C-alpha positions as CSV (number, residue, x, y, z in Angstrom):
1,X,0.3,-9.6,19.6
2,X,1.9,-6.3,20.5
3,X,4.8,-7.1,18.2
4,X,2.4,-7.6,15.2
5,X,0.6,-4.3,15.9
6,X,3.9,-2.5,16.1
7,X,5.1,-4.0,12.8
8,X,1.8,-3.2,11.1
9,X,2.0,0.4,12.3
10,X,5.7,0.6,11.4
11,X,5.0,-0.5,7.8
12,X,2.0,1.9,7.5
13,X,4.4,4.6,8.6
14,X,7.0,3.5,6.1
15,X,4.5,3.7,3.2
16,X,3.6,7.2,4.4
17,X,7.3,8.2,4.5
18,X,7.9,6.9,1.0
19,X,5.5,9.7,-0.1
20,X,8.1,12.2,0.8
21,X,10.2,11.1,-2.2
22,X,9.2,13.6,-4.9
23,X,6.6,12.3,-7.2
24,X,6.5,12.7,-11.0
25,X,2.9,13.3,-12.2
26,X,2.1,12.4,-15.7
27,X,-0.4,14.3,-17.8
28,X,-3.3,12.0,-17.0
29,X,-3.2,12.3,-13.2
30,X,-1.3,9.1,-12.2
31,X,2.0,9.9,-10.4
32,X,5.1,7.9,-10.3
33,X,5.8,7.4,-6.6
34,X,7.9,5.2,-4.2
35,X,4.8,4.2,-2.2
36,X,4.2,1.1,-4.4
37,X,7.6,-0.1,-3.3
38,X,6.3,0.1,0.3
39,X,3.2,-2.0,-0.6
40,X,5.4,-4.7,-2.1
41,X,7.8,-4.6,0.9
42,X,5.0,-4.9,3.4
43,X,3.8,-8.1,1.9
44,X,7.3,-9.5,1.3
45,X,8.5,-8.9,4.9
46,X,5.4,-9.1,7.0
47,X,3.6,-11.8,5.0
48,X,0.1,-11.8,3.5
49,X,-2.1,-10.9,6.5
50,X,0.1,-8.5,8.3
51,X,1.2,-6.8,5.1
52,X,-2.4,-6.3,4.0
53,X,-3.3,-4.9,7.4
54,X,-0.4,-2.4,7.3
55,X,-1.7,-1.2,3.9
56,X,-5.3,-1.0,5.2
57,X,-4.2,1.0,8.2
58,X,-2.4,3.4,5.9
59,X,-5.4,3.7,3.6
60,X,-7.7,4.3,6.6
61,X,-5.4,7.2,7.6
62,X,-5.6,8.6,4.1
63,X,-9.4,8.2,4.0
64,X,-9.8,10.2,7.2
65,X,-8.0,13.1,5.5
66,X,-4.3,12.8,6.5
67,X,-2.2,13.9,3.5
68,X,-0.1,10.8,3.3
69,X,-0.2,10.1,-0.4
70,X,2.6,11.4,-2.7
71,X,2.1,15.1,-3.2
72,X,0.3,15.6,0.1
73,X,-3.0,14.1,-1.0
74,X,-5.6,12.5,1.3
75,X,-9.3,12.3,2.0
76,X,-12.0,10.2,0.5
77,X,-11.9,12.0,-2.9
78,X,-8.6,10.3,-3.8
79,X,-10.3,7.0,-3.9
80,X,-12.6,8.1,-6.7
81,X,-10.0,9.9,-8.9
82,X,-7.6,8.5,-11.5
83,X,-5.5,6.6,-8.8
84,X,-8.5,5.1,-7.0
85,X,-8.2,1.7,-8.6
86,X,-4.6,1.5,-7.5
87,X,-5.4,2.5,-3.9
88,X,-8.1,-0.1,-3.7
89,X,-5.7,-2.7,-5.1
90,X,-2.9,-2.0,-2.6
91,X,-4.1,-4.2,0.3
92,X,-4.7,-7.1,-2.1
93,X,-1.3,-6.5,-3.7
94,X,0.5,-6.7,-0.4
95,X,-1.5,-9.8,0.5
96,X,-0.7,-11.5,-2.8
97,X,3.0,-10.6,-2.6
98,X,3.2,-12.0,0.9
99,X,1.2,-15.1,-0.1
100,X,3.6,-15.9,-2.9
101,X,6.6,-15.5,-0.6
102,X,5.0,-17.6,2.2
103,X,4.0,-20.5,-0.1
104,X,6.8,-20.6,-2.6
105,X,9.5,-21.9,-0.4
106,X,11.1,-24.2,-3.0
107,X,13.0,-21.2,-4.6
108,X,15.4,-18.8,-3.0
109,X,13.8,-15.9,-1.1
110,X,14.9,-13.3,-3.6
111,X,13.2,-15.1,-6.5
112,X,9.9,-15.6,-4.6
113,X,9.9,-11.9,-3.5
114,X,10.6,-10.7,-7.0
115,X,7.8,-12.9,-8.5
116,X,5.4,-12.1,-5.7
117,X,6.1,-8.4,-6.1
118,X,5.4,-8.7,-9.9
119,X,2.2,-10.6,-9.4
120,X,0.9,-8.4,-6.5
121,X,2.5,-5.1,-7.0
122,X,2.4,-4.9,-10.7
123,X,-0.1,-7.4,-12.3
124,X,-2.9,-7.1,-9.7
125,X,-2.3,-3.4,-9.1
126,X,-2.3,-2.6,-12.8
127,X,-5.4,-4.7,-13.4
128,X,-7.4,-2.8,-10.8
129,X,-5.7,0.5,-11.4
130,X,-6.4,0.4,-15.1
131,X,-10.1,-0.2,-14.5
132,X,-10.2,2.7,-12.0
133,X,-8.4,4.9,-14.4
134,X,-10.7,4.0,-17.2
135,X,-13.8,4.8,-15.1
136,X,-12.3,8.1,-13.8
137,X,-11.2,9.4,-17.1
138,X,-14.0,7.9,-19.3
139,X,-11.5,6.1,-21.5
140,X,-11.6,2.6,-22.8
141,X,-9.6,-0.2,-21.1
142,X,-7.2,-0.3,-24.1
143,X,-6.6,3.5,-23.9
144,X,-6.1,3.3,-20.1
145,X,-3.7,0.3,-20.5
146,X,-1.6,2.2,-23.1
147,X,-1.3,5.1,-20.6
148,X,0.1,2.8,-18.0
149,X,2.8,1.1,-20.0
150,X,5.3,3.8,-19.1
151,X,5.2,2.7,-15.5
152,X,6.2,-0.9,-16.0
153,X,10.0,-0.4,-16.1
154,X,10.0,1.6,-12.9
155,X,7.8,-0.9,-11.1
156,X,10.1,-3.8,-12.2
157,X,13.0,-1.9,-10.7
158,X,11.0,-1.5,-7.5
159,X,10.3,-5.2,-7.4
160,X,14.1,-5.8,-7.7
161,X,14.8,-3.4,-4.9
162,X,12.2,-5.1,-2.7
163,X,13.8,-8.5,-3.4
164,X,17.3,-7.1,-2.6
165,X,16.0,-5.4,0.6
166,X,14.2,-8.5,1.8
167,X,17.1,-10.8,1.2
168,X,19.5,-8.4,3.0
169,X,17.1,-8.2,5.9
170,X,16.8,-12.0,6.0
171,X,20.6,-12.3,6.1
172,X,21.0,-9.7,8.8
173,X,18.0,-10.8,10.9
174,X,16.4,-14.0,9.6
175,X,13.5,-13.9,12.1
176,X,12.5,-10.4,10.9
177,X,11.2,-11.7,7.6
178,X,7.9,-12.9,8.9
179,X,6.7,-14.2,5.5
180,X,9.2,-17.0,5.8
181,X,8.9,-17.8,9.5
């Protein structure tokens, strides 16, 4: 039990630390950050439940006002701005990433992590994020989708990085990849 709590807290802290990598904010208010990599990694390494709990802990800290999002943002207001849909998607994205890795054992770990990261960290996150962006900016879903296309290559690279990190961790310490234990 204590180990699970420590790992959940550790990954919440990792997501917060990834905010320190300088963000690039595009003209419509959605920044390119490394934090989505942390969301994918939490699910891939911790598994669906613990990964989602790590993200929920992180978001709880953001909601109470800690400036843990890229650019030092925090507080309840960020959940209702252009990035709100993405923030609401993050626990589900970590859960789906972990679920794919847990259940799809017939393929190598790297492949299941990459596919899980795409499904959770990109497809699910974008679906919810685009709806949130559309509501926050008063744009159509098509307009909001066209704004988000620029992020796809970077997020695919993040999914590759998550797969490589998870495989490396599994080689070094197989028992530490809880999504496969």
